[in-house]
C-alpha positions as CSV (number, residue, x, y, z in Angstrom):
1,M,18.8,-23.3,4.3
2,D,19.6,-20.0,2.6
3,K,17.9,-19.1,-0.7
4,K,17.5,-16.1,-2.8
5,L,14.0,-14.6,-2.6
6,K,13.5,-15.3,-6.4
7,D,13.9,-19.0,-5.7
8,I,10.8,-19.1,-3.5
9,V,8.5,-16.3,-4.8
10,T,7.4,-14.8,-8.1
11,I,7.6,-11.0,-7.9
12,K,5.6,-8.5,-10.0
13,S,5.0,-4.8,-9.6
14,G,1.7,-3.2,-8.5
15,L,-0.7,-1.5,-10.9
16,F,-1.2,2.2,-11.7
17,A,-4.8,3.1,-11.7
18,K,-7.1,6.1,-11.2
19,S,-10.4,6.1,-9.2
20,D,-13.6,5.3,-11.0
21,T,-17.3,6.0,-10.6
22,D,-19.3,3.0,-9.2
23,P,-16.2,1.4,-7.6
24,D,-16.1,-2.3,-6.4
25,V,-12.3,-3.0,-6.3
26,Y,-10.0,-2.0,-3.5
27,Y,-6.7,-0.2,-4.5
28,I,-4.3,-1.1,-1.8
29,Q,-1.7,1.7,-1.0
30,A,0.9,2.0,1.7
31,T,-1.3,4.5,3.6
32,D,-3.9,1.7,4.0
33,F,-1.8,0.4,6.9
34,N,-1.1,1.8,10.3
35,S,2.2,1.9,12.1
36,E,1.6,-1.7,13.4
37,L,1.1,-2.8,9.7
38,E,-2.6,-3.5,10.3
39,W,-5.4,-2.3,8.0
40,I,-6.8,1.2,8.7
41,D,-10.5,1.3,9.5
42,N,-12.0,3.4,6.7
43,L,-10.9,1.5,3.6
44,N,-13.2,1.7,0.6
45,P,-13.2,0.4,-3.0
46,I,-12.1,3.1,-5.5
47,L,-11.7,1.2,-8.8
48,S,-14.2,-0.5,-11.0
49,S,-13.8,-4.1,-12.0
50,S,-12.5,-4.7,-15.5
51,H,-10.8,-7.5,-17.5
52,K,-7.5,-5.6,-17.2
53,L,-7.8,-5.5,-13.4
54,K,-8.8,-9.1,-12.9
55,K,-5.4,-10.5,-13.8
56,H,-3.9,-8.3,-11.1
57,F,-6.4,-9.3,-8.3
58,L,-4.5,-10.1,-5.1
59,R,-4.9,-13.6,-3.7
60,K,-4.9,-14.5,0.0
61,G,-1.3,-15.2,1.0
62,D,0.2,-12.8,-1.5
63,I,3.0,-10.7,0.2
64,L,2.9,-6.9,-0.5
65,F,6.3,-5.2,-0.1
66,A,6.1,-1.4,0.1
67,A,9.1,-0.7,-2.1
68,K,9.0,3.2,-2.3
69,G,9.3,5.8,0.3
70,K,11.2,6.2,3.6
71,D,9.8,3.0,5.1
72,F,10.0,-0.3,3.4
73,F,7.6,-3.0,4.8
74,A,6.0,-6.3,3.9
75,V,2.5,-7.5,4.8
76,V,0.6,-10.6,3.9
77,Y,-2.6,-10.0,2.1
78,D,-5.3,-11.6,4.2
79,G,-8.2,-11.3,1.7
80,K,-10.1,-9.0,4.1
81,H,-10.8,-6.4,1.3
82,Q,-11.8,-8.2,-1.8
83,P,-11.4,-7.9,-4.7
84,A,-8.2,-5.8,-4.5
85,V,-5.2,-4.8,-6.5
86,A,-1.9,-3.3,-5.2
87,S,-0.8,0.1,-6.2
88,T,2.7,0.8,-7.8
89,T,4.0,1.5,-4.2
90,F,4.1,-2.3,-3.9
91,L,5.9,-5.2,-5.3
92,V,3.6,-8.3,-5.0
93,M,5.1,-11.7,-4.2
94,Q,3.3,-15.0,-4.7
95,M,4.8,-18.1,-3.0
96,R,6.1,-20.9,-5.2
97,T,6.0,-23.4,-2.5
98,N,3.7,-24.5,0.4
99,H,6.6,-25.3,2.7
100,I,7.3,-21.6,3.5
101,E,4.8,-19.4,5.4
102,P,4.2,-16.1,3.6
103,A,4.1,-14.5,7.1
104,Y,7.6,-15.8,7.7
105,V,8.8,-14.1,4.5
106,A,7.1,-10.9,5.6
107,W,8.6,-11.1,9.0
108,F,12.1,-11.7,7.5
109,L,11.7,-8.7,5.2
110,N,10.5,-6.5,8.1
111,H,13.4,-7.7,10.4
112,L,15.8,-4.9,11.3
113,K,18.8,-6.6,9.8
114,T,17.0,-7.1,6.4
115,Q,15.7,-3.6,6.6
116,R,19.3,-2.3,6.9
117,I,20.4,-4.3,3.9
118,L,17.4,-3.0,1.9
119,S,18.0,0.6,2.9
120,G,21.6,0.2,1.8
121,L,20.6,-1.2,-1.6
122,A,17.7,1.2,-2.3
123,K,18.1,3.5,-5.2
124,G,17.2,7.2,-5.5
125,T,17.9,10.4,-3.7
126,A,14.6,12.1,-2.9
127,I,12.4,9.0,-2.8
128,K,14.2,5.7,-2.1
129,S,13.0,2.6,-3.8
130,V,13.8,-1.1,-4.0
131,N,13.2,-2.6,-7.5
132,I,12.4,-6.1,-8.3
133,S,16.0,-7.1,-9.1
134,I,17.2,-5.9,-5.7
135,L,14.4,-7.7,-3.9
136,E,14.6,-10.9,-5.7
137,N,18.3,-11.2,-4.9
138,I,17.9,-10.8,-1.1
139,E,19.1,-13.9,0.7
140,I,16.5,-15.4,3.0
141,I,17.3,-17.9,5.7
142,I,14.6,-20.6,5.6
143,P,14.3,-22.8,8.7
144,D,12.1,-25.8,8.8
145,Y,8.3,-25.2,8.9
146,V,8.0,-25.8,12.6
147,K,10.7,-23.2,13.4
148,Q,8.9,-20.7,11.0
149,I,5.7,-21.1,13.0
150,A,7.6,-20.8,16.3
151,I,9.3,-17.6,15.2
152,L,5.9,-16.2,14.1
153,E,4.3,-17.2,17.4
154,L,7.1,-15.5,19.3
155,F,6.8,-12.4,17.1
156,N,3.0,-12.2,17.7
157,L,3.6,-12.6,21.5
158,Q,6.1,-9.8,21.4
159,K,3.5,-7.6,19.6
160,R,0.9,-8.5,22.2
161,E,3.3,-7.7,25.0
162,K,4.0,-4.3,23.5
163,F,0.2,-3.6,23.2
164,L,-0.4,-4.7,26.9
165,Q,2.5,-2.6,28.1
166,E,1.2,0.5,26.3
167,S,-2.3,-0.2,27.7
168,I,-1.0,-0.5,31.2
169,S,1.0,2.7,30.8
170,K,-2.0,4.6,29.7
171,L,-4.2,3.2,32.4
172,R,-1.5,4.1,35.0
173,Q,-1.3,7.7,33.6
174,D,-5.1,8.1,33.7
175,Y,-5.0,6.8,37.3
176,Y,-2.3,9.2,38.4
177,N,-4.1,12.1,36.6
178,E,-7.3,11.4,38.4
179,L,-5.6,10.9,41.7
180,T,-3.7,14.1,41.5
181,F,-6.7,16.0,40.4
182,K,-8.7,14.7,43.4
183,L,-5.9,16.1,45.7
184,I,-6.7,19.7,44.6
185,Q,-10.5,19.4,45.0
């Protein structure tokens, strides 16, 4: 089944905020994720809780879409850093249905074919951006729930395989470095 993104999610923009003294709220930015789209290690709260911020708090399962810059990407907010708000770099999507996995939507948005479409539709010359109207009109293919889970499992296996291959390559390089150094001793 094909749908437009606006049919399955509500999209709003992130919040502009400045750091405060006595912070207790995380301000999520694109730089808070590494190249594998995982949290960086040294994330700290930089905002102070207020009534204005509370209505922007992220909920577990929200999809953050980095809509500005050279790399567009989507991640599912896992609730690891709470409370948190998204910066203006992000468009925040909240699911309207329980029949679609947020991780599937993020996977679809990160897929090379979707990325090409988004890059072609992005506005701006110096800094490219995808606005809400562009994102909400992206057509998303929605398989049944079982297929969504299978796709995500395959994707996670692919990521694990890549990690293991890189680890093996590093260990092999270390081995050869040690072996060749022993030859000159």
